N, C-alpha and C positions, 0 to 999 in steps of 0.2 A: 687243395694240395700245394698250389704255387702262388696263389694270390695275385695272378697276373692282371695288369691293367693295360688299356689300349692307348691309342693315339691321343684321345681326349683326356687321358689321366684318370679315367673312370674304369670300374671293374668290368672284365669280360667274363660272364658266367657261362661255363661250358660243362656239360656232363658227358663222360665217355666211359667205355668199358674196354678192358684189355684181357686177352686170353692168357692162360698160363704159359703159352708159347711166345708171348710178347707181341701179339698182333692185335691192333685195335679192332674190336668187334663192332663198334659203332660210336658215333659222337653226335651231339646235338647242342646247338647254342640256345641258351635259355634267355639271356638278357644282355644288352649292350647299349652304350650311349655314344657310339662312334659318330662324329659329325659327318664324315665322308660317307658312311653307310646310311645314316639316317636321312641325309639330304639327297645324295646323288646316285645311290646304287640300289637296285631292287632288293627287297628282303630275301627273295628266293635265291639270289646269287650267293649271299653269305651262307644261307642254310644249306645250299647244295655243296658249297666248299667244305663246310664242316662235316657234312654227311659223307663226303668222298674220302674221309680219312679211314673209312672202313677198309681193312686190309693193310693199313700202314704198319710197317715193322719198326717198332721203337728200339730194337736192338742195334739198328744201323744208324749212322749219322745222317743228318739232313742239312745240306748247305743252304745259303741264303736264297739261291735260285733253284726251286724244286724242279726235278726232271719228271718224265713220264714214269708210270709204274707205281705200285703200292709201296715199294721200299722207300722212295724219296718223298711220297706224299703228293697230293693233288696240286695242280697249278694254282697260283695265287689269283684272287679276284681282281679282274681288270679295274684299275683305278684305286685299288686299296691294297697295294703290295705290302705296305708297312703293317697294317692291321692283320693281314694274312700271315706275315712272318711272326707276329706276336702270338697269334693263335697256334701256329704250328709248334713253336718253341715251348709253349705252355703245355700242349698235349704231350709232347715228347718227354718233357721233364716229369710231369705228373705220372704218366704211364710207367716210366722207369721206376719211379719211387714206389708205386703201388705194386709193381711186379716183384720188386725185391722184398717188400714187406710181407707179401703173401706167397713167397716161394714154398712149394710143396716139400722140397728136400731141405733138411736143416743144414746150417753151416757146419762144415767139417774143419774149417780153419778160420782164424780171425780175419775180419774184413773191415773195410772202411765204412763208416756211417755216412751214407749218401742220401739219407732221407730226412733227417731231423731239420726242421725249419726254425731258425732262431737268428736274430740280428744282434751282433756284438759291437761294442765300441772299440776304438783303437787301444785304449789302456787295458781293456779286458783281454783282447787278443794277445797283447804283450805279456800280461801277467800269467796267462795260461800256457804260454810258449808257442802259440799258433804262428807267431811272427818272430823270426830270429834276425839279429843284427850283427854286422861286423864293420867296425870303423877302422880305417887306416889313415893315420895322420901323414901329412906331407913329410915330416921329419923321418917317420918310420919308412916310408916309401923311398926317401932319398938314401937312407942307410942301406936298404936292401938292393937298390939299383946302383949304388955307388955314385950318386950324383949330388951336388950341392943343392940346397933349397933355402931361400931367404925367409920363408914363413913356415917353420916346422910345426907350429901348433894348429895350423888350419887343416881341415879335412882334405885328404887326397881322394878318398871315396868313402861314402857312408852307404853300405850295402845292406839290403833287406831281402829276406827270403821267406816264403810261405807256401805251404801246400794248400791250394785253393779248391781242391776237389770237394771236401765236405761243404754242404750249403751254408752252414753256420760261419765258415771262414770265407769261402768264395763269394757268397752273396753280400756279406758284410763289407768286403774289400772292393768288390767290383760293381756292386749294385745289381739289382735283380735282372734287368734285361740283358746287360752285358754277360752276366753269369749264365743265363738261359741260352743266349746266343752261342756261347762257347760250348755248352753241353750239346747243343744241336749239331755242332761240327764234329763231334767225336763219338766213339763207341761207348756203351754203357759202363764198361770197366776201365776206360782210359782215365788219365789223371791230368790235373791242371797244376802247374807250378808258376807262382808269381815271383818275379824278381824286380826290385826297384832300387834306385840309387840316386844320390845327389853328391855334389862335390866336383873336384877338378877332373877326375878320370871317368870315362864312360865304360860301362861293362859291355856295351854293344859294339862300340867302334864304328867303322864304316865299311870294312871289307865284306861284311855279310851281304851287302847289296849286290855284289858281283859273284861271290862264291856260293851264296845260299846257305851258309853255315856260320853260326856265331863262334868265331875262333878264340874269343877272350874268356868265355864261360863254358863250363860243362858240368854235368851231374855225374857223381861217382857213387856207386853203391856196391860195396864189397869189391869184387874183381872186375865189375862191369863199369864201363864209361859210356855215358849217353851224350851224344853231340846234339845240340839244339839247332833245329832247322828253321830257316826263315819262313818256310811254307806252313809251319806249325805254330806260329806265334802271332799274337795280336798286340798292337800298341794300345796302351791304356792312358787316357788323358790325366786322370787323377784318381786317388783313392777315395772311396765313398764312406768308409767307416768314420763315425763321428770322432773328432780329435786327431785324425791322421795327419801327418806332416805333409808339406808340399815337397814332392820329389821331382828331380829334373827329368828322369826317364823311368818309365814303368812298362813292363811287358809281361804278358801271360803266355805260357808255353803249354802246348798239348802233348802229352807223353802217352804213346800207344801202349796198351797192355801187352801186345805181342813183342815189344822191345825187351821184355824181361824186367822192367821196372816194377818194384813192389812198394807201393806207397805206405804200407803198414810197417815197413822196416826203416831203420835210420839210413840217411844218405847225406851227402855233402855237396856243396857248390864250390867248385874251384874257379878262381879268378886269376887270369894271367895278367900280371902287371907289365910284362915286356921284358926284354933281355937287359941284364945289367951292363954297365960300362966295361966290366972285365971280360965280357964276351962269353961267359958260360951259359948253362941252360936258363930257361925263363924263370922269373920270380913268380911264384904262385902263392896266393893266400886262400885259405879255405874257411867255409862257413858250414858248420855242422847243423843238421836238422833232424828232428824226430817228431812226428805228429803226436800231439797230446793224447793221453790214454782215453779221454772222454770221447774221442772221435773213432775209437776202435770198438768193434763188436766181436766179442770172444765167444766161441762155441760152447764153452763150459757153462756159461751163464744162461739159464733158461729164459726164453723170451717171455716178457710180461704179456698177460692177456690184453688184447686190444680192447680199448673202451668202446662202448656202444656208440653208434653214429651221433646220437644227440649229445654225447659227452666229449666228443673229439674237439680238441682245441683248434680253432681256426688259425690259418696262417696269419702271421703278423702283417698288417697292411704296410706296404712299402711303396716308395716312389718308383716311377718308371724310369729305369736307367737303360739306355739303348746303346748297343754297339753300332754306332752310326757310321763308323769308318767304312764298312763294307758297302753300305748304301751309297755313300759319297763316291767311292771308287767305281761302283757300277754306273754311276751317272756323271763320270768325270768329263766326258765330252760335252754334255749338256751344260755342266757348270762352267766349262771353259767358254762356251758360246755365250752364255749369259754374262760372264765376266767381261768379255769383249764388248758386248752391248752396253754394259754399264760404264765401261771406260769411255766409249764413244759419247754416251750421254753426258758424262761428267765434263768431257772436253767441250761439248756444245754449250753447257751451262756456264762454265768458267769463262769461255771466250764467246759469250753470246753476242757481244757488240760486233765482233768481226763476222760472225755467222749471219746475223740479221742485217748487217749492212749490205749484204749481197742478196737482194730479195729473191731472185729466181732460184739461186742455189739453196737458200733457206727453205723455200716451199717444197722443192724437190727432196731435200734432205729429210724434212719432217714427214712428208708423205711416205718416203721409203722406210723411215724408222717405224711409223705407225703400222705399215704392212708387216714388218718384221715382228713387231710386238704381237699383232693379231695371229700371224701364222705360226711363229715359233713358240713364243711364250704361251699363247692361248691354245691353239688347236693341236700343236705337237707336244709341248711339254706340260700342258695343263697347269701352268704356274700362275693361276688367277688368285690373287689375294682376296680375302673375304672378311666380313665382320666376324665370322666364326673364329678366325685366327685371333682377332682382338679379344673375344670372349675367353678363348683358351689361355691367352697370355694373362689376362686379369685374374682368372681363377687360379692359375699357377702361382701368381703372387700371393693370393689369399691362402692357398693350401700347401705351400712349400715348393718354391721355385726350383726347377731342375732344367739345365740347358739341354739335356739329352732328349727331352720331349720335343723340342723345337728343331733339333738337329736331324730328326727323322726324315724330313723333306728338305733336301739340300737347296733346291731352287727357291722354294718359299723362304727358307732361312736367309739365303743370300739377298733375295729381294727385300725382305723386311729390314735387314741390316743396312742396305743402301738407302731405303726409304727413311729410316730413323735418322741417319746422318744428313740426308738431303733436307729433312724438315728443319734442321738447325740453320741451314744456309739459305734455302729458297722457299720453305714452307711446304704445305702438303701437296701443292699442285704438281710437283715433279712426278709423283706416281700417277695421279689422276690424268695428267696431260700426256704422259709418254709411256707408261708401263702398265696401264690397265687394259687388258685385251677387250673387254666389253666396251669400255669408253672409246677405244680406237675404232671398234666396229660401228658404234653410233656415228662417230665423226666421219668415217670414210663413206658410210651409206648416205649421210647428209650431203657430202660433197657430190656424190653421184646424183642425188635428188636435185641439187641446184643446177647441175650441168644439163639435166633433161628438162629444166624449166619449172620445177615444182616451187610454187610461191611459199616463202617463209612467213610464219606468223610472228608478228612482233608483239610481245607481251609488254604492257605498260610497266615502267620500272617500279612504280609504287606497288602494283600487284605482285610483280616478280620478286621484290624484296621480301614481301610477306610469305610467299610460297617457300622461301628458303627454310623457314622454320620446320617444315614437315620432316625433312630428313633428320634433324636433330631430335625431334620428338620420337621418331621411329627408333633411333639408336638408343636413346635413354630408356624407351619401353622395352627393347630387347635386352638391354643390360639389366634392368630391374627384374624381368622375368627370369633371367639366368640365375639370379641369386636365390630364387625359389626352386626352379627346375631348369637344368641345363638342357634337357631334352626339349622342353617347351620353347626355350630360346632358339634352339637350332631350327625348330619348325617355323618360328616367326621370321627367322633369317631367310626364309624362302622369298621374302620380298626382293631379295637379290636374284636377278635372272642369270647370274654367272654360271651356276651349275648346269642349267638347261642349255644356254646358248654356247658356252665355251667348253666346259668339262665334258658334257655329254653330247654336244654338237646337235642339239635338238632331238636326240633319240630318247624321248621320254614321254610320259603320259600327256595326253592332249591338253589338259588344263594348263600345265606348266608351259607347254609350247605356245599356246595361244597368248598367255600372259607375256612371255618374252617377245613374241611377235608384235603384240600391241605396243610395247615400249619402243621397239625399233621403228614401227610405223609412226608413232608420235615424234620420234627423233628425226623423221624426214621433214617435218614441218617446223619443229623447234629443236635446233641443234643441241645435242646432248641433253635431251629432256630428262632422262632418268638421273644423270649426274647432277643436274641443277636442283631437283626438287625431292628425290626419293632415296638417294643412296646413303644408307647408314654408315658404310665404310668411309665415305667422304666426310661425313660429320664426325666420325671418331678420329680421323686424322686431323681435322681442322682444329680440334681442341688443343692438343699438345703443340701443334704447329705454330701457335701464337708466340712460342718462345724463340722463333727464328731471330738470328743475330744481324742480318744484313738486309738492306733494301737495294736490290739490283736493278729493278725496273726504272727506267728513266722517263721523265715527263717534262714538258715545256709549260711555261706559264699560260700559254693560250689553251692548253688542254682543258676542256670542260667549260671554258668561258667563251671562246670564239670558235673552237673546233670540237666536233663530236664524232669524228671519223672512227677513232679507236673504240669508242663506246658502242657505236652502231655495229662494228665488225667483230667485236669481242665474241669468242667462241661460246662462252657461257654467260655473257652479259654481266661480267663481274666489275665493270667500270661504272661508277656513279655518274649521273648527268653532270655533276660539278667537276668531274675529272679524277676523283680519287679511285684507286684500285683497291677493291676489298680482298685482302689476302686470304680470308676464309673461303672465298669462292673462286679465286683465280686458279686456273689449272696450268699456269706457266707455259702456255703454248708459244709465247714470244711473238705472237702476231702483232701486238701493239708496238713491239720493239722494231719489227720490220717496217711498220708505218713510220716509226720515229726517224728512221734513216732514209725513207723514200722521198726523193726530191719531188716526185710527181704527186704525192699524197699528202705529206705533212704541211700544214698551213704555215708553221713557223719557218720551215725551210724555203717555202715559196716566197715568203716576205723577205727573208734574208737574201735570196737570189735577186729579188727585184731591187733591193737597196744597193746591191753591188753592181747593177747595170749602170753604165755611164749615161748621163743625161744628154739628150740630143740638142745640140746648140741651135738657136734660131737662125734661120737663113737671112743674110743681109738684104737690105732694101735695094731694089733695082735689079736683082737677080732675075733671070728669065722666068717668066710665069708669075712674077710678083709685081704688083702695081706700086709705084712710088707714093 
């Protein structure tokens, strides 16, 4: 009915039944390929969530955050809020469509077609009249307002209007997920009106943020005027119809049925351009609209017999377009905290010489930052990046890239954006050394092991260098399997202990817990054992990170020839015995830079200090205690 796809961009197959009264009688998930669910959440949790839709009233709206009771639907699956939202919206939309098409009582008046699934291009929508346009040039506006204008041929405002309620219009303009999310916020007979504009003048203005009402635009139908409320609108980033223009501002408004608005009848949009210089009433321009006949179902026309199930045309597969703004707003405080963390890290990296020149301050700062990464990013926010994210990105490029898919998880999106930029400046080590919760867990537990006297195992560099290859082979293997079966690749990605140790906090089946525990135990003897040899995410980041533009880490000529302190103390043994730093393995912990400025550790600084000491003059002959 809806062709909904989930977080991984793959179909979610659900079968459900709805009663003639609009109540979900039952629902069952048939198949899915969600990475979060496949890897980290029990199968029974998702099955129970879908099953709990029994009793769900599809005639009422359901917001992003479901409340208790059958009217609003069951609570989302912990750790899979995004997938839960996709499932709820799909059930709601499909159930409403089936209920309308199987209504026992025939239509006594014409109604809007809210069931037909079809995607249209922008030129098609324009040609059939689904989208209407009103352009006001600056010269026209100047004449109406009684003001001069030096560029009369340029647009003052280019205004667009569409009734987005029919799926063929709304889904084409908004994308499937945005459209479904809007349907989930309103009643089954409510309407969606899309307004977009470009040019010098804004149809929204700024007063609506304080007043809660858009005072520049209003809908007029007959003798009724409908004021557009801020609480009933959603900002839209871009139009999704193929060939659509880039507009400066777009918004979709929800119009309640009980307001008296009849979407089957003509209406107009009035735009207030402001008062003229003469001081009389406001200057208003109008844009007339009537929904095309093809989207109206008239009672005089007998309904065609429904085709048998095996002949029904499947919904056209569409990309996953998500109304991500609500999710970002719900996690705005987490995003702000992460943003502050990333700003602090950027300052540390840019001014790394100043930071590492003060050894005690650097070590305390790094330890504090690692604790914050582990506790906030890891255990609290569950913002642990994974090779699964890399696979999702690669397959999105291969099958039709959409930003909305990645905007579903704001913290992961912000983290990936920062990591992508940081790789150009400092390489892949910024994430691995500062922002990976499992990596910080290994490093902190190793520090505790050293404090209690656990002896470290020193792996010969020749063997260590050859063991590096394992993680690259693992990553290539997972990527190759994903080209054949994304589900199989997700299962192979279990080599990452992130879900067990960080996301699920060891609350998982015992084989996974034992595996993660063994990696941490190995890390007590070999610092960051997993990062060094097994991490496919580190390998995936190391490949594009070779494009970095700067060399920030400083070295002396004695490094590797006369002094090997940094090589011995390197967190992941990324420094060659001859002194070169391997950027593919370096996690940018800056420990070598702290040694670089340490007067008590660095051999070069010790030599320089000795050269600057004044020579002790020989004592003259005959001085007491000296024989002539």
